[in-house]
N, C-alpha and C positions, 0 to 999 in steps of 0.2 A: 280094483287092485292098483296100488300106487305104482307109477313108473319108476324103473330103476335109474338112478342118476348116472349120467355119463362121467367117466373118470378120465382125466388127462394126466397120466403118470409123469410124462416128460416135463410138463409145465409145473407140476407140484414139486418135482425134484429140483427144478431150477429155483423156484421160490424158496424151498427149504435150504438150498445151498446158499442163496443170497442172504437169507436170514441168519444162517450160521456164520457166514463171513462177517456180517455186521456185528453179531454178538461177540465174535472173537476179537475184532478190532476194538470194540467198546470195552471188552474185558481187559485187554492189554493196556489201553489208554487210561482207563480209570485206575487200574492197579498202579501204573507208573505215577499218575498224579497223586494218588494216596501216599505212595512211598516218598515222593519228593516233598509233598506238603508235610508229611510226618517229620522229615529231616529238617525242614525249614525252621530256622531259629530267629528270635528277635530279642534284643536287649541282652545279648551274651548268655544264652543258655535256655531260654524259654521256647518251647516247641508246641504251642497249642493248635496250630493250623490243621494238623491231621485230624484231630478230634472234631473240629467244626465241619470239615469236609465230609467226614464219615457220617456225622449226624445229618447233614444236609442230604446226602445220598439216600440214607435210610428213611428220612422224612418223605422224600419223593417216591421211593419204591423200596419195599423191604427186601427185595431179592439181591440187593447190593451189600449184604452183610459181610461178604468176603473181603471187602475193602478195609474192614476194621483190622484184619490181620496184616495187610500190607502197610497200612498206616502205622500200626504198632511196631512193625519191623523197621520202618523209617525212623520212628522215635528212638528205638533201641540203638540203631546205628549212630545216632547223634548224641544220645544222652548216656548210653550204657544201661545195663539191666536194672541196677538198683534205683536210679533216678527215674526210670520209666514206669515204675509200679503204679503211681497215682494215675498216670495217663491210661495204662492198661485197665485199671479198675473203672475209670470213667467210661472207656469204650464199652466195657461189659455192662455197666449200668444203663447206658444209652440204648444198647442192643435190647436189653430186657424190657425197658420202658416202651420203646417204639414198636417192639414185636408182640408183646404180651399184655401190656397195661393200657397204653394210650390208644384212642381211636383217632388215627391220623387223618381220617376223612373230615373230621370236625375240628381239627386242630389248625390254628392259624400259624403262619411262619414265625411271628414274633413270640408266640407262646413256646413253640418248639425251640427257638433260639435261647429263650430264657431258661427253659428246662435243662438244655445241654450245658449252658454256662454254670448254672446252679449245681448240676451234678458234679462237674469238675471241682468247683469250689468246695463242695461237701467232702468229696473223696480226698482232695489235697489237704484239707484241714484235719481229717481223721488220720491221714498218714503222717502229717507233721506233728500231731499231738503225741506220737510215739517217741519223739525226741524234742530237744530244745529248739524253739523257734522264736523269732522276733516280729515286731510290728512290720518291719520291712518285708519279711517273708509273707505275711498276710496280704500286704498291699500287692506284692507280685502275684499271689494266687488270684486276688480279685481282678488284677489286670489281665491275667490269662483267661479268666472267665469271660471278661468283656471281649477279648479277642475272639474267643470261641463263638460268642453271640454274634459278633460282626461277621465272622467268616461264614457262619451258616446263612446269615441274611444275604451276603454277597453271592454265595454259591447258589442260592435259590434263583437268582437271575441267570447265572451262567450255565447251570447244569441242564436245563431243558435243551440247550443246544447240543449237549453231548449224549444224553440218554434217550431223548425222544426221536423216533424214526420219522422225522419230517424234513422235507427238503427246504429248510429255512434259507431265505435269500436276502432278507433285510433285517437288520438289527437296530434296536433303539439305542440311543446314546448311553442309557443306563446299562444295557447289556454289554455294549462294547467296553465300557469302563470296568465292569465287573469281570469280564473275561481277561482284561489287561491286568487287573489286580491279582487274580488267581495265577495267571501266567508268571507274573513277577515273583510271587511268593514261591511258586514251584521252581523257578530259576534259582532262587536263593537257596533251595534245597540241594543244589548241585555243589555248593560250597566252593572250596578252592581246588578246582580241576584246571590244569594248565596244559596247553598244547603248544609246543615250541615257545614256552615262556609267555604264552598269551592266555588270559583268563577266558575260559569257555563261557562262564556265566555272563561276564560283561559283553562278550561278543554276541551272544544270543539275545541279550537285552537290547543292544544296539540294532540288531537285525529286526527284531520285532517292532521296535519304534519306527524304523525306516519303512517296514512293510505296511504298518498301519497308516503312516503319513502318506505314503505313495498312493494308497487306495482310498483313504478317507479324507485327505486334505489337511489343512492347517489345524482345524479344531480337534480332529481325532488324533493327529500326530502330537500336538501339544499335550492333550489329555493323557494319552498313553505314556508319553515321555515323562511327565510329572509323576505318574503312578509308579512307573518302573524306578525312577530316581528315588522316590520316597521309600519304597520297599528296600531298595539297595542300601540306602543310608541308615535305615533302622535295623537292618539285619546284620550288618557287619561293623564291628567296632573299628573306630579310626576313620570311617568314611565320612567326610565333611558334608554338612547339609547342602552346601553349594551344588552338589551333584544333582539335586532335585531341579534346580534352575537350569543347569547345563542340559540335562536330558529334555526338559520341557522346551527350552529355547531351540535346541537342535532339532527336536521333532517339529516345531513350528516352521523352521526354515526348510526342513525336508518336505513338508507339505506345500510350502510356497513354490519350491522348485520342481514340483512333481510334473508340471507341464513339459519339462525338458526330458521326461522319461525316467528310467531307472537311474541313469547316470546323474541326472539332476537331483533326485532325492538323496542319493548318497553324498553328493557334493554339498547339498544343503546342510546335512547333519555334520559333515566335516567342518564347514565354515562356521556353523553355530558353536561347535566345541572350541574351535580356534579363537573366535572372537571373545567368548567369555573367559577362556583360560588366560589369554593375554591381558584382558581387562582387569581380572582379579589379582593376579600375582606376577604378571609379566612372564619371564622365561624360567622362573625358579622351579615350579612344580606343575605337572600335567595331571589333571584329575581323571580324564578318560584317555587312555593311551591311543595315540593315532594308529599304531599297528593293529590294535583291536578293532578300530573303526574300519581299517582297510580289510581285515579278515571278514567282518560282518558284511562289508560292501561286496566283497568277492562272493560270499555265499548268496547274497541277494541277487547278484547278476546270474548266478548258476541256477537259481530257482526256476523250475519249468513255468512257462507262460500260463499254462492251464491252472496251476496252483494259484498264481497271482490273480488271474481272472476270477477264480472261484471266491477268493477273499474279497475281491472288489464288489461282488454282489452283496456281501454282508456290510461293508463299510460305506459304500457309495450312496449317500442319502439322495433321494430324488429332489431335494430342495432346489438345486441349481437348474435341473431340467425343468422343474415346474416354474421357476422364476422366469426362465426364457419363454416358456409357454405363456406365462401370464403377460409378459411384455408384448408378445406377438398377439395375444388375444385382445389386449388393450388397443393395439393399432387396428386390428380387424373390427373391434367394437366401434371405434371412432369412425372408420370408413363406412361401416354398415349404417351407422346412425346418419351420416351425411347423405348416403344414397337414399335411405328411406325418407328422410325429410325432403329430398328433392322430389321423390314420387308423390309425397303428401302435398307438396306445393303445386305440382302439376294437376293433381285431381282437384285441389281447391280452386285453381284458376279455371278449370273446366266447369266446375259447379257455378262459379261466379259468371262465366260466360253464358251458360244456359239461363241463369236468372235474368241477365240483362236482355236476352232476346225473347224472353217469355212474357212480354207485355200482354195484358188482357186485350182481347179483340172485342170491340163493341159493335153490335149490329147497327146499321143505319148511321154510320159516320157521315160527315158532311159530303165528302166526295162520293161515297157509295150511294147515298140517298139521291144525289143529283143524277147519277148514272141510271138508277132504277126509274126515276121519273122520265128521264130522257128516252129510255128504252120503251116505256109505256106509250109516250107521245109518238114515237116513231111507228109503233105498231098500230095504235088506234087513231091518233089525231092527224096523221099525215094525209089521209084520204077524206077527212071530215071538212065540210063546207064552212064550219064555224072556226076553223083553225086560226085564221087571221084575227078574229075577234078575241079568241081565248088567249093565244100565245104571243100576239104582237101588241094588241091594244091593252090587254089586262094580264100581262105576264106574271107580275108579282102576286096578284090575287090568285091566279090559276095555280102557280107553283106552290103557294102556301096551302091551297085547298088540297092539292095532291099529297103534300107532306102530312097534312092532318089526316088524310084518308089512310095513309100508310100506318100512322100511329094508331088509328082506330082499328085497323085490321090486327095490328100487334096486340092491342088491348083485348079485343073480343075473340080473337082466334079465327072466326069466320064472319063474313059480312054479306048482307043482302042489299039489293038496290034501295029498298025502303029505308035502310039504315043510313043512307047518305044524307049529309047536311042539305037543308032546303035550298040554299043558294046554288049549290053544285047541281042539284037535280033540275033546277029551272034553267040553268045555262047550258048544261051538257045534254046533247041529243043522243049520245051513245053511252049512257051511264052504266048499262049492264055490261058492255064490253070493257069499260074502264075498271069496274069492280072485279070482273073475272081475271083481267090481265094483271091488275095490281095484286090480287090474292095469289096468283101463280108466281109472280116475281118475288113476293114475300116468302112463300114456301121455299123457293129455290135459294133465296138469300139466307133464310134461317138454317137450311140444311148445310149450306156452305159454311156459315158461321159455326155451327155445331162441330163440324169436323175440324175447322181451324182451332176452335177452343180445345178440342180433344188433343190435337197435336201440341198446343201450348201447354196443356196440363201434363202431357207426356214429357215435354222438355223439362218442365218444373220437377217432375218426379225423377227423371234421369239426373237432373242437377242435384236433387236431394241425395240420390244414391252416390253420386260422385263425392258429395260433401261427406257422406257417411264413410266411404272408403278412405277419404283423406284423413278423417278423424281416427279411423282404426290404424292406419299406417303411422300417423303421428304418435298415437299412443304406444304402438309397438316400438317406435324409435326411442321414445322416452324411457320405456321399460329397459331397452337394451343399454341405454346410456346412463341408467340410474346408478345410484351409489352402491354398487355391488363389489364385494371384495373376495379375493381368492384366499381362503384360509389354508395357507401352506403348512402351517404347524399341525393342524388337524389332519391334513392329508398324510403327512409323515406318520402320525400316530395310527392312522387307519391302515397304512401299509404294514406297520409292525403288528397291529392287532390281527389282521388277516393272515400274516405270515405265521404268527403264533398258533393260529387255528388250523394251519395246514392248507390255507386257501391262497391263491395267487390272483393278482389283478394286474393287467397290463398298464392301466392308467386310472388314477383317481383324481377327480376334480371336485372340490368343495367350494360352493358359491354361497356367500352370506349376503342376503338382501338387506335393504335399508331397515326393515322392521326387525331384523335379527333372525329371520327364518332361514333354515339351511336347505340347500339343494345339492345332493351328492350324486355325481355321475360316475358309474363304474364301467370300465371296459375289461372284459375277461374272455377266456377261451369259452367256446360254446358248450352247453350241456345238453343240447338237442332236446328241448322241452322237458327236461327232468326237473326243472324248477329249482335248480341249486341256488338261484338268486334269492328265492323266498325261504327255502329250507336251511340254507347254510350262511349266506352272506348277510341277510337282513338282521338275524339275531346277533351276530358278532359285531356288526357296525353299530347297531342300536345300543348295545352295551358299551361300546367304546365311546360313543358320542354322549350317552346318558339321556337320550331322547328316543321315544318310540317312533320308528320310521316305517314307511310303507312305500311300495312302488308307485311312481307317479302315473304310469299307464299300465293297465293290465295286459296280459299276453306276453309271449316270448319275444325278447329283443334280438333274436338271432338274425344276423344280417346274411341272408342267403347269397352265397357267392363271395362273401367277405371273409375276413380272417377271424371273426369272433362275434360276440354279442355285447350289447351295452344296455344298461338300464339306469334309471334315475330314481333316487330315493328322496322323499320329502317327509316333513314332520307329519305324523299320523294325525287324523282328525280326532277331536274330542268326542264327536258324536258320530253315530252311524244310523242308517235309515233302512227301512224296507217298505215298499209300496205294494198294496194289494188292490185288486179291481173286482167290482161286481157290475154287470151291465145286462141290459136286455133291449132289443129293438122294438120299434113300434109294430103293432100287429099288422102283418101283411107285407112288411118291407124285407127285402133281401140284404140291404146294406144299412148300417147305422150312420146317422148324421153326426154322431159324436166321435171324435178322435182324440186320443190321449197319448202321452209319452212321459217317461220318467227315466233319468239318466244322470251319470256323473259327468261334470264338465270341469274345466280348469279351475285352479286356485281353490281347491277343496269345496267346490260348490256342487249342489245337487238340484237338478231341474225337475219340476213337476208341472205339466201343462195339460189343459183340457180345452178343446175347441168344439163349439156347437155350431154346425152349419145352418144356414137359413132353410127352414122347413124340415123335411125328412126325406129319406130315401137316397137315391143315387146322387142327385144334385147336391144335397146337403153333405153327403159323404165326400164328394170331390172338393167342396169348399173347405171343410174342416181339415181334410187330409192335406190339402195344399198348404194351409196355414201351419200345421204342426210340422210338416216335412221341412219347410223353409226355416222355421224356428229352430229345429234340431240342428240343421247344417250350420246356421249362422252362430248359434251359441257355442257349438263345438269348435268353430273356427276362431272363437275368441272375440266376436263382435260384442259391443256394449248392448245391453237390452233395449235401450232407447233407439239406437241405430237399427237393430234387428227388427223392432216393431214397425218403425217407419218404412224400412225397406219392404217388409211383408205387405204393409198397407199399399205402398206404391205398386208393387207387383200385382196385387189383386185388382187394383183399379185399372191397370194396363192390360190385364190378361185377356179380356174379351169384351164384346159390346154389351153382353148381358150383365145384370147386376150380380156381383159375387161378393158376399160379405159373411162374416161369421164372428162369433164371440171368441174371446181368448182369456182364459183364466190361467195365470202362471204364478208359480211360487219358486223363488230361488233361495235355497237353504245354504247358509254358510256353516259348514260342519266343524270348522275350527273355532269360530267365535260364538256359535250357538245363537244364530239369528236367521230369521226368515223374512224375505222381502216379497210381498204380494203385489202383483201387477194385474189389474182387472180391466178388461175392455169389453163392456157390454155383456158381462158374464153374470151368472147367478152368484149369490153370496158363498163364501167359503167359511169354514169353521175351524177353531182350535179347541180341542177337548183336552183340558189340562189333567194332570195326574190326580189332582184333588177333585175331579169330576165337574169343575166349572167349564162353561162353554162360552167362547168368545166368537163374535160374528164379524166377518170382514166383508163389507159391501162395496158396490160400485154404482155410479150413475152416468156412465159414459155410453156412447153409441158403439155398435160393433165395428170391427176392423173391416176396411174396404169400402166405407161409405164416403167419408170426407178425406180430402187430400191432406188437410192439416189435422192429424189425429191427436186426440187427447186420451190420456189414461191415468188411472189413479194408482198411487203407490202407498203401501202400508207396511211399515217395518215392525216386526214383533220379535220378542225374545222367546227362544224355545228352551225347554228343559227336558231332563231325562223322563221318559214315560209319556210325553205329549203325543197327541194325534192331530194330524192335519187332514181335514176332510174337504174334498172338492166334489161338487155334484153338478150335473147338467140341469137345465130348467125343467126337464121332464120329471125329475124327482120332486122339486119344490111345488110344481103345479098339480101334483097328485091329490093334494088336499084342497078342494075348492073352497071349503068353508073357512079354514084358518089361514089359507095362503102360505106364505113363506115361514110363518112363525111355528108351524108344526114340527119342523126338523130340529131346531135347537132344543125345543122342549123334549123331544123324543131322545135326543143324544144325551141329555142330562140324566135320563132314567137307565141308560145302559151301563153295565159294570164290566163288560168283557175287556180284556187287555190284548186280545188277538186281533190284529188289523183285518185279516180276512173275515173273521167272524163278525166284526163290526160292519164291514162293507156289505156282507150278506144280509145282516139284520136291517140295515137302512133300506136296501133294495126290496126286501120282502115286505117291509112295512108300507113302502110306497105302492107296491103292487096290491097289497091288501086294501089300500084306500081306493084303488081303481078297479076293484073286483077282479083282480088278476088279469086285466086287459090293459096293456100299456097303450096309453093315448099318444105318447111321444117317446122318442128314444130316451132311455134312462141309463145313466152312467154314474158310478160312485168310485172315487179314488181315495183310499185311506193310507196315509203314510205315518208310520210309527217311528219315534226318535228314541235312541238309546245313547247313554253315555258310555264311551269305551273304557274298559278297564285299563288303567295306566301301568299295571305291573306286568303286562305282557309285552315282550319285545317284538315277537313275530307279528307281521301284518296279517 
């Protein structure tokens, strides 16, 4: 039985009350706008604005049909009943078309605007045909139809701010201008209303211009001023066009002086009006009354601060903030580059120092050979009766004979008395002691040399690692100081796009790299693992940018203990991959000597790696596991593959006194460019099975990793396409067929038709086991990676 849902009557009542309050406010506001726009006239008697506004409202939502009545009432109050008949007929036609004939979901704004304008033109022509009319009347009807077209289009930008229940905080420039135009037209609907001989219409127009200039700055102030001036000059006969310039220039100065506060903006408008008035006609005529400016200024000062701050959210573009952030980031980037280059230089100097002190140590250098012969003589010849004859009378001959004896021991490894030169055997009466002592001294010297050489090699390897770290830090510094630009314009567009979608972002940063690739970082309030970044933000941002985007790093970017979360979006890959594995261990072993890994790394790259340790069992497992673990960490950290391989080789050589080496088969897939880079070090061949069933073989002829300090590796770059398979195998798979050798696998791959990577891996492994009578003679591992091309018509990652 289903559980009965819990009901919260108080909360629901509050929500219902809030919704009703919003609807009542909206009802009153839209009715007032419809009435004023219906009254608004242009060119002495034309009142088409109410029709355009009514059509735009019903195009957005059919429930606003009641605004047709208030618009018609506004038209009647301005035109009278008889002249309002064509307008009323047009309102009725638009209502019928939009409610019962047209599918508004499939209709574009331009089409709706054209239908509305054409409906009026048709109704006006029919009404005019009942009486005498002239060409001028037809031109005026066509002009009104165009005005209706434009009004609907303009209203489509402004209406979402009024009718959608979204907490919009940022408006685009187009939306601000459209709101200003509608406001100006609505103000013209007030007509000649005077308070103490002051025009209410003009005072409100001045107030709106100052308000926008104070909040939006010079650009917004000038734009709104020009718009209001234009509508004013077109709506009322006798108003000179110079009013347009006065409103625009005064709005510009109001925006310039906004840093002085409310008083500064009002003073700026006043100065702008005074300058242009005196410039145009001196003292003879004032176009905008100073008393009306003072009235508007007084109303502006009386406006509650909360109202002004609310409007500031709409008008204040983040451009200036982002510009200061950009300047600050440029300084930080330069400083970071200098610091990183200093670190890189330090590690480079350390590497050079280690290389200088790591000279090869040669056994039996001149001084050491002399010391060895001296020690032998002290131990054996001091108590010998022939000492004077050998070391005083025949010093050079005896010294050379001992040196030759040491070379003979080094050459043969072990020496008997019978192997001594005949001359030395004749003269030396303690030849057996000499051979014994010289052999002992050689062994000690050789052991000492071996350890010294080991330390020297260790220094060299540490120097190589320092050099690698220096290269990585230097590369990081170059990337940071590269030609990256902050696309402020796109940032502003994204703020607006998110705001339209009902989403808010604390900060947006768009970085454009040298190659044109985008990196967009968003800071927002946390969603606590509800993945709003994927479900809500990515589709909106992708559509606004026009490029399919994805998160740079998976997982939630919530900063625990912080104020929110952040995530970075990059251009989505053209290709995606999936890797499947099939493996079996050698009979009787508890651990496999084969270790593998596959993972996403930076810059849209995908890593596949397979390592085969020397032999089988626990020792081989430790070798291959160490190789793969180090490779994963270094590639994740952003090391270049060459630096990573050399560092792994150095570490394996330094790790212990016993020999540790393993093969490494690595493939780096660039999922943006559709390219794969094979790196093979002592590994079995890899294969690419194309979509057309052809098989390509990638081979290697290098020694495994961990044997030589100066490691070599083969690289092979191939193009990948949709539907390709990349197959990596360990040598246990290839050696399963003793008769054909390595050639059996590519021939077998060519016969397989499966498109499932797991099925393909299983078939290869089963065939290899079949060739060994189901008894694995070695560890067997198969990695199959399939490549797909991503659909470009999906925005979500």
